[in-house]
Every structure is written in structure tokens, then in C-alpha cells.
C-alpha positions in Angstrom: -26.5 -5.3 -0.6 -26.3 -2.2 -2.8 -24.0 -2.7 -5.9 -22.7 0.6 -7.1 -22.1 1.1 -10.8 -18.6 1.6 -12.1 -17.5 4.8 -13.7 -16.9 4.3 -17.4 -13.4 5.2 -18.5 -14.3 6.8 -21.8 -12.6 4.0 -23.7 -13.9 0.6 -24.5 -10.4 -1.0 -24.4 -9.7 0.5 -21.0 -13.2 -0.6 -19.7 -12.2 -4.1 -20.9 -9.0 -4.0 -18.8 -11.0 -2.8 -15.7 -14.0 -5.1 -16.4 -16.4 -2.2 -16.8 -14.6 0.9 -15.6 -13.2 2.6 -12.5 -14.5 1.3 -9.3 -16.4 3.7 -7.0 -15.4 4.0 -3.4 -11.6 3.6 -4.0 -8.5 5.3 -5.3 -7.2 4.2 -8.7 -3.6 5.3 -9.4 -2.3 5.4 -12.9 1.5 5.7 -13.1 4.2 5.7 -15.7 6.9 7.8 -17.4 6.4 11.1 -19.2 4.4 10.7 -22.4 2.9 7.4 -21.5 -0.7 8.7 -21.6 -1.6 9.4 -18.0 -3.3 12.7 -18.7 -5.0 11.4 -21.8 -6.7 8.6 -19.7 -7.6 11.1 -17.0 -9.2 13.4 -19.6 -11.1 10.6 -21.2 -12.8 9.7 -18.0 -13.5 13.3 -17.1 -15.2 13.9 -20.5 -17.3 10.7 -20.2 -18.3 11.7 -16.7 -19.4 15.2 -17.8 -21.4 13.6 -20.7 -23.2 11.6 -18.0 -24.2 15.0 -16.5 -22.0 14.7 -13.5 -19.5 17.3 -12.2 -15.8 16.7 -12.5 -13.2 17.9 -9.9 -9.8 18.1 -11.7 -6.6 19.1 -9.8 -3.8 19.8 -12.3 -0.4 20.1 -10.7 1.7 19.8 -13.9 -0.3 22.2 -16.2 -0.9 19.1 -18.3 -4.5 19.8 -18.9 -4.9 21.4 -22.4 -8.0 22.9 -23.7 -6.7 22.3 -27.3 -6.4 18.6 -26.5 -9.8 18.7 -24.9 -11.3 20.1 -28.2 -9.6 17.2 -30.2 -11.2 14.5 -28.0 -14.6 16.1 -27.4 -16.5 18.1 -29.9 -19.0 19.0 -27.2 -16.2 20.3 -25.0 -18.1 23.4 -23.9 -20.6 21.2 -22.0 -17.6 19.6 -20.3 -16.2 22.9 -19.2 -19.6 23.8 -17.7 -19.3 20.8 -15.4 -15.6 21.2 -14.5 -14.3 22.3 -11.1 -10.7 23.1 -11.9 -7.9 23.6 -9.4 -4.2 24.3 -10.4 -1.8 24.5 -7.5 1.7 25.6 -8.4 3.6 24.5 -5.2 3.1 22.0 -2.4 1.7 24.6 0.0 -0.9 25.4 -2.7 -1.6 21.7 -3.1 -2.4 21.6 0.6 -4.7 24.5 0.2 -6.3 22.8 -2.9 -7.2 19.8 -0.7 -8.9 22.1 1.8 -11.0 23.5 -1.1 -11.7 19.9 -2.1 -13.1 19.2 1.3 -15.5 22.1 1.0 -16.6 21.2 -2.5 -17.3 17.6 -1.5 -19.1 18.6 1.7 -21.5 20.8 -0.2 -22.0 19.0 -3.6 -20.9 15.4 -3.3 -24.1 14.0 -4.8 -23.4 15.8 -8.1 -19.7 14.8 -8.3 -18.9 12.0 -10.7 -15.2 11.7 -10.3 -12.2 13.4 -8.6 -9.0 13.5 -10.6 -5.5 14.5 -9.3 -3.0 14.8 -12.1 -0.5 14.3 -10.7 -0.3 13.7 -7.0 3.5 13.6 -6.8 4.7 16.5 -9.0 4.7 19.2 -6.3 5.5 16.7 -3.5 8.6 15.7 -5.4 9.7 19.3 -5.9 9.2 20.0 -2.2 11.3 17.1 -1.2 14.1 18.4 -3.3 14.3 21.7 -1.6 13.3 20.9 2.0 14.9 19.0 4.8 11.6 18.3 6.4 11.1 15.0 4.7 9.0 13.5 7.5 6.6 16.4 7.5 6.2 16.3 3.7 5.6 12.6 3.7 3.1 13.0 6.5 1.2 15.6 4.6 1.1 13.4 1.5 -0.2 10.6 3.6 -2.9 12.8 5.1 -4.0 13.8 1.6 -4.2 10.2 0.5 -6.1 9.2 3.6 -8.6 11.9 3.1 -9.1 11.0 -0.6 -9.7 7.4 0.5 -12.2 8.5 3.1 -14.1 10.6 0.6 -14.1 7.8 -1.9 -15.4 5.3 0.6 -18.0 7.5 2.4 -19.3 9.3 -0.7 -18.8 6.4 -3.2 -16.9 8.7 -5.6 -14.3 7.1 -7.8 -10.9 8.9 -7.4 -8.3 8.7 -10.1 -4.7 9.8 -9.4 -1.9 9.9 -11.8 1.7 9.5 -10.6 5.3 9.9 -11.8 7.9 7.2 -11.7 11.7 7.0 -11.3 14.3 4.4 -12.3 15.5 1.8 -9.7 19.3 1.9 -9.9 19.4 -1.6 -8.5 17.0 -3.0 -11.1 17.4 -0.7 -14.2 14.6 -2.5 -16.0 12.1 -1.6 -13.3 10.5 1.7 -12.3 9.1 2.7 -9.0 6.3 5.2 -8.2 7.1 8.5 -6.6 5.7 8.4 -3.1 6.2 4.6 -2.9 4.5 2.8 -0.1 2.3 5.8 0.7 0.6 5.6 -2.7 0.6 1.8 -2.8 -1.1 1.5 0.6 -4.0 3.8 -0.2 -4.6 2.8 -3.8 -6.8 -0.2 -4.2 -6.2 -0.3 -8.0 -2.8 0.3 -9.6 -2.3 0.7 -13.4 1.2 0.9 -14.8 1.7 2.5 -18.2 4.6 1.7 -20.4 5.8 2.9 -23.8 6.5 0.0 -26.1 9.3 -0.4 -28.6 6.8 0.2 -31.4 5.8 3.5 -29.8 2.4 2.3 -28.5 1.3 2.3 -24.9 0.8 -0.7 -22.6 -1.5 -0.6 -19.5 -0.8 -3.3 -17.0 -3.0 -4.0 -13.9 -0.6 -4.2 -10.9 -3.3 -4.3 -8.3 -7.1 -4.9 -8.5 -9.7 -6.2 -6.2 -11.4 -8.5 -8.8 -9.2 -8.7 -11.9 -5.9 -10.8 -12.2 -2.6 -9.0 -11.6 -0.7 -8.7 -14.8 -3.8 -8.3 -17.1 -2.8 -5.9 -19.8 -3.8 -4.1 -23.0 -1.8 -2.2 -25.7 -3.2 1.0 -27.1 -2.2 3.9 -29.3 -2.8 7.6 -28.5 -4.7 9.3 -31.4 -6.3 12.7 -32.0 -9.7 11.6 -30.7 -8.4 9.7 -27.7 -7.0 6.1 -27.7 -7.5 3.0 -29.8 -6.5 -0.6 -29.3 -3.7 -2.0 -31.5 -2.7 -5.3 -32.9 0.6 -5.4 -31.2 -0.7 -7.5 -28.4 -1.8 -11.0 -29.6 -1.9 -12.8 -26.3 -5.7 -12.9 -26.0 -6.3 -14.0 -29.6 -8.5 -11.0 -30.4 -8.1 -7.2 -30.5 -10.3 -4.5 -29.1 -10.6 -1.2 -30.9 -12.4 2.0 -29.9 -14.7 3.6 -32.4 
């Protein structure tokens, strides 16, 4: 049996949470409120992947990707840009077209692709739902996109990282739900929820994983060079810190 190497996250504390990094062959969905660090985690993985001399396919639907932020995290950012395949759809129809481009990219260059990142999968989907009565068709298209990503991850053994938005559950105000709900949950084999703590740090909680316990968590702080572990969480009796 061939054991495929995990894709390092670009952060030691996040690698600890994931027991080595993002799993190849599956979809990992990172979800949380605005400002919780979703794009930062996506960029860290993308930079690490490029440093490993692999190409990065990055679909940015929120215009969250910032070259200035990239420069802060990576001094060697020009090398990263050389290995970046960047798509920026501005509406759901363009997202559909972007996925068609993804098919062509993967078909011709899958051996050189280290990771595919969709940041976020739900932004344009959510906007389309708000202005269209064709809810079934929109949900079906999102399902098709997720099914295709899962197929590519499995057949080409490429780790796929998706970020996702959340909304409040009016029945349970202390809980949040992912936009896209069951569609995203079904196709994602790993789910990571991000929260903003009372101290202004960020908490990452494993909600679904094939080998790690549900509920495993870390607390981290977003800094200029990426993220670092904090001492807010004392449950494990020790603290991890990125250099």
C-alpha cells in the first residue's frame, strides 16, 4: 500500500492539530466568521507548497488575497508568485467558468500541482441565492463543484483546501452553521472550525477528521509573519509556538 505524504500547513502549531498537515486525496474545509484567519491559513499553506517547488492553484472569490500580506509572510514572495495559478471570479457564473478552467489545468498539469485552494467556496454562491429564485439549480451547481473537487483530490491525490463562511443559528445563538450546510459537510472529509476568542486570539477546532479526535483544538494568534501559538490554552499542559 502506498502511503502519500501530507501537505505541510506552513505552521507547526497547525501541523500539530492535523498530525502532520493536510491530507492528500480529500477536501479540507476551514470555516469561521470574518476575521477568524481563514485566508491567513490558506496563504500559509500556499506559500509552503510553493517553497516545496509545487504549483498552487488559488481561487479567490472575496478578493481576500493580498500581495502586501504575502510580502509580510514570505520574504521570497516572488518565487511564490512564479508558481501561482490565480483565478478571481466575481459572480457565481464566473465561478462556474473558473471550475471549467480548473478542469483544464488539472488535466494538463496535475503532477506539478501541490494544492488547490478555494477561498471562499460560498461567497458568490450566497450572493446568487440572495438574488435568484432558482435555489435548486444553484445548490445543484455547488454540489457539482464539490463533487468534482472530491474526484480530483481522490484521483490525482491533490490536497484541496476550501474556506467557508458561517451564519448564526437563530434557534441556537451560541452556534454557527456553515453556508452550504449539508453539501459542504458531505464532501469534506476534514472540517476545521475557527473561532475568535474573548482575548482576541483564534481557536481552531477539529470538527471532523479521519484519524484525529473530534474536538481537538489549538489557540493561535495572527501576527505579521503568519501565526503563532499562544498560552491561552492550557489543556494539554504545554504550548506550541512557531518560530
